[in-house]
C-alpha positions in Angstrom: 17.0 -32.6 -5.5 14.1 -35.2 -5.6 12.3 -33.2 -8.4 15.5 -33.2 -10.4 15.8 -37.0 -9.9 12.1 -37.7 -11.0 12.4 -35.3 -14.0 15.6 -37.1 -15.2 13.9 -40.4 -14.9 11.0 -39.3 -17.0 13.5 -37.9 -19.6 15.3 -41.1 -19.7 12.1 -43.1 -20.1 11.0 -40.8 -23.1 14.3 -41.2 -24.8 14.2 -45.1 -24.4 10.8 -45.1 -25.8 11.9 -43.1 -28.8 14.9 -45.5 -29.3 12.7 -48.6 -29.3 10.3 -47.1 -31.7 12.9 -46.0 -34.1 14.3 -49.5 -33.7 11.0 -51.1 -34.6 10.2 -48.9 -37.6 13.5 -48.1 -39.0 15.1 -51.4 -38.5 18.1 -50.1 -36.9 20.8 -52.4 -35.2 19.2 -52.9 -31.7 22.7 -53.3 -30.0 23.7 -49.8 -31.4 20.5 -48.1 -30.0 20.9 -50.0 -26.7 24.5 -48.5 -26.4 23.3 -45.2 -27.3 20.5 -45.5 -24.6 23.0 -46.8 -22.0 25.4 -43.9 -22.7 22.4 -41.5 -22.3 21.5 -43.2 -19.0 25.2 -42.6 -17.7 24.9 -39.0 -19.0 21.8 -38.5 -17.1 23.2 -40.0 -13.9 26.3 -37.8 -14.0 24.1 -34.8 -14.6 22.0 -35.6 -11.5 25.1 -36.0 -9.3 26.5 -32.7 -10.6 23.4 -31.0 -10.3 23.1 -32.3 -6.6 26.6 -31.1 -5.8 25.9 -27.7 -7.1 22.7 -27.5 -5.1 24.6 -28.6 -2.0 27.3 -25.9 -2.5 24.7 -23.3 -3.2 22.9 -24.2 0.1 26.2 -24.1 2.0 27.0 -20.7 0.4 23.5 -19.3 1.3 24.0 -20.9 4.8 27.1 -18.7 5.5 25.1 -15.6 4.7 22.0 -16.5 6.8 21.2 -17.0 10.2 21.0 -20.3 11.8 17.2 -20.1 12.3 16.6 -19.5 8.5 18.7 -22.4 7.2 15.9 -24.9 7.0 13.9 -22.3 4.8 16.5 -22.9 2.0 15.2 -26.5 1.3 12.8 -27.9 4.0 12.2 -31.1 2.4 15.8 -32.6 2.2 16.2 -33.6 5.9 19.6 -35.5 5.4 21.2 -32.5 3.6 19.9 -30.2 6.1 21.3 -32.2 9.1 24.6 -32.2 7.4 24.7 -28.5 6.7 23.3 -27.8 10.3 26.2 -30.0 11.8 28.7 -28.1 9.7 27.1 -24.8 10.8 27.4 -25.7 14.3 30.9 -26.6 14.1 31.9 -23.4 12.2 29.6 -21.2 14.4 31.2 -22.6 17.6 34.7 -22.0 16.2 33.7 -18.5 15.1 32.3 -17.6 18.6 35.4 -19.2 20.4 37.7 -17.0 18.1 35.6 -13.9 18.8 35.7 -14.8 22.6 39.5 -15.3 22.5 39.9 -12.0 20.6 37.7 -10.1 23.1 39.7 -11.5 26.0 43.0 -10.7 24.3 41.7 -7.0 23.7 40.5 -6.7 27.2 43.8 -8.1 28.6 45.7 -5.5 26.5 43.5 -2.7 27.6 44.0 -3.8 31.2 47.8 -3.9 30.9 47.9 -0.5 29.3 45.7 0.8 32.0 47.8 -0.6 34.8 51.0 0.6 33.1 49.4 4.1 32.8 48.3 4.1 36.5 51.7 3.0 37.5 53.3 5.8 35.5 50.7 8.4 36.9 51.5 7.2 40.4 55.2 7.4 39.9 54.7 10.8 38.3 52.6 12.1 41.2 55.0 10.6 43.7 57.9 12.2 41.9 56.1 15.6 41.8 55.2 15.3 45.4 58.8 14.6 46.5 60.1 17.4 44.4 57.7 19.9 46.2 57.8 18.4 49.7 60.2 19.2 52.5 61.3 15.7 53.7 62.1 17.0 57.2 58.7 18.6 58.1 56.3 17.3 55.4 55.5 20.9 54.6 55.8 22.3 51.1 59.2 23.3 50.3 60.7 26.5 48.6 60.3 25.1 45.1 56.6 24.8 45.7 56.4 28.2 47.2 57.6 29.8 43.9 54.7 28.7 42.0 51.8 28.2 44.7 52.5 31.8 46.1 52.0 33.3 42.6 48.8 31.6 42.2 47.4 32.5 45.6 48.4 36.1 45.1 46.9 36.1 41.6 43.5 34.8 42.8 43.4 37.4 45.7 44.2 40.2 43.4 41.5 39.2 40.9 38.8 38.6 43.6 39.9 41.4 45.7 40.2 39.1 48.7 42.2 39.2 51.8 45.6 37.6 51.7 47.9 37.6 54.7 51.6 36.5 54.7 53.1 35.1 57.9 56.8 34.8 58.3 58.1 32.6 61.1 61.6 32.1 62.4 62.8 29.8 65.3 64.7 31.7 68.0 68.0 30.6 69.5 68.1 27.8 66.9 72.0 28.0 66.6 72.2 27.6 70.4 70.1 24.3 70.2 72.5 22.8 67.6 75.6 23.9 69.4 74.4 22.6 72.8 72.5 19.4 71.8 73.6 18.5 68.3 71.8 18.8 64.9 69.7 15.7 65.5 67.9 17.6 68.3 67.8 20.7 66.0 66.1 18.7 63.4 63.5 17.6 65.8 62.8 21.2 66.9 62.3 22.0 63.2 60.0 19.1 62.7 58.0 19.9 65.8 57.6 23.6 64.6 56.4 22.5 61.2 53.9 20.1 62.9 52.6 22.8 65.1 52.2 25.2 62.2 50.1 22.6 60.4 48.0 22.1 63.6 47.3 25.8 64.1 46.6 26.8 60.5 43.2 26.2 58.7 42.9 23.6 56.0 43.0 26.2 53.1 46.1 27.9 54.4 49.4 27.2 52.5 52.4 26.4 54.8 56.1 26.3 53.5 59.5 25.6 54.9 61.5 28.6 53.5 64.8 27.3 54.7 66.8 26.3 57.6 64.6 27.3 60.7 62.3 29.7 58.7 58.7 29.1 57.6 56.2 31.0 55.6 52.5 30.8 55.8 49.6 32.3 53.4 46.5 32.8 55.0 43.7 33.0 52.5 40.6 35.3 53.0 42.0 36.2 56.5 42.3 39.6 57.9 45.5 40.9 59.6 43.9 41.0 63.0 42.7 37.3 62.8 46.0 36.2 61.4 47.7 37.9 64.4 45.5 35.9 66.8 46.5 32.5 64.9 50.2 33.5 65.1 49.9 34.2 68.9 48.3 30.9 69.6 51.0 29.2 67.5 53.7 31.0 69.5 52.2 30.1 72.9 51.8 26.5 71.9 55.4 26.1 70.7 57.1 27.8 73.8 55.1 25.6 76.1 55.8 22.2 74.4 59.2 22.5 72.8 61.0 21.9 76.1 60.2 18.0 76.1 62.4 17.7 72.9 65.5 19.1 74.8 67.6 16.5 76.5 69.1 18.8 79.2 68.5 22.1 80.9 68.8 25.3 79.0 68.6 29.0 80.2 65.2 30.6 79.6 66.8 33.2 77.3 68.5 30.6 75.2 65.2 28.4 74.9 63.9 28.1 71.4 60.8 30.1 70.8 59.1 31.9 67.6 59.4 35.2 66.2 56.8 36.2 63.6 56.0 39.0 61.2 52.7 39.6 59.3 51.8 41.6 56.3 48.3 42.2 54.6 47.9 42.4 50.9 44.9 44.9 51.3 46.9 47.1 53.8 50.2 46.8 52.0 48.8 47.2 48.5 51.8 45.0 47.4 52.1 44.9 43.6 53.6 41.5 43.6 53.9 38.4 46.0 57.6 39.2 46.5 56.7 42.8 48.0 54.2 41.1 50.2 56.8 38.6 51.6 59.2 41.4 52.0 56.8 43.3 54.2 56.2 40.4 56.4 60.0 39.7 56.6 60.5 43.3 57.7 57.9 42.8 60.4 59.7 39.6 61.5 63.0 41.5 61.7 61.3 44.1 64.0 60.2 41.0 66.3 63.7 39.8 66.4 65.1 43.2 67.3 62.4 43.8 70.0 63.5 40.7 72.0 62.3 37.7 70.0 59.3 35.4 70.8 56.7 37.8 69.7 54.4 38.7 66.7 54.7 42.0 64.9 52.2 43.1 62.2 
């Protein structure tokens, strides 16, 4: 900008010299020539102003496309203009950073909100699924869960040629408990049986309440002989401890106990899980016929 100003002054001096020389040799009207010279000076001044504005706008445009640390390279000699541009840059840059920060915060808040809503939905879905497959009285898997889980266990055992033993359990004299002490005590006996089953079984075994006073357990990778030992231990624990739930005396023959039937996939060569359960149910029926409170394989 300073170079433009010096150049315009030189041009103005040259033009004025020409005007004075012409007036001296030609004899032209000095006032007319002075007016022309004054008009030319105004023209030069306006040109300088417009040129300065154009340069300012050009620098501002370049500033928007350059990093802050390169602005001064545009015109290092003009400190006043640089300071004005730098100040405006600071303001615009701060506003841009704030707007970007606000956008990032808004996006993060939206993502967090969606994540929480998804977690809440997943938790509700899992809770609903668990409620749909869990027996409310005993906390064991219910009959609806048995239909899907048993098929999966059976299919895995068949595919891997592994042991799978089905244990059917029934509470003896359950009707007498309800008749003599009421259904509330009967529910306590069922709950107690469910807890004893969970306690005696291994972590990988699947326990189900089949309905009423009947239960089903699938013992994975367990031979028939070992499953019979587990069943005997369960039967002994139950008969010894169940008496504390009964509020009054009851004859020994009417005291609640457990009858159980066992069936092995390898021994039975069952084609389906339903056939395996039927074999265990037949063994349970024999235990009932033989006097209850026993395990039949």
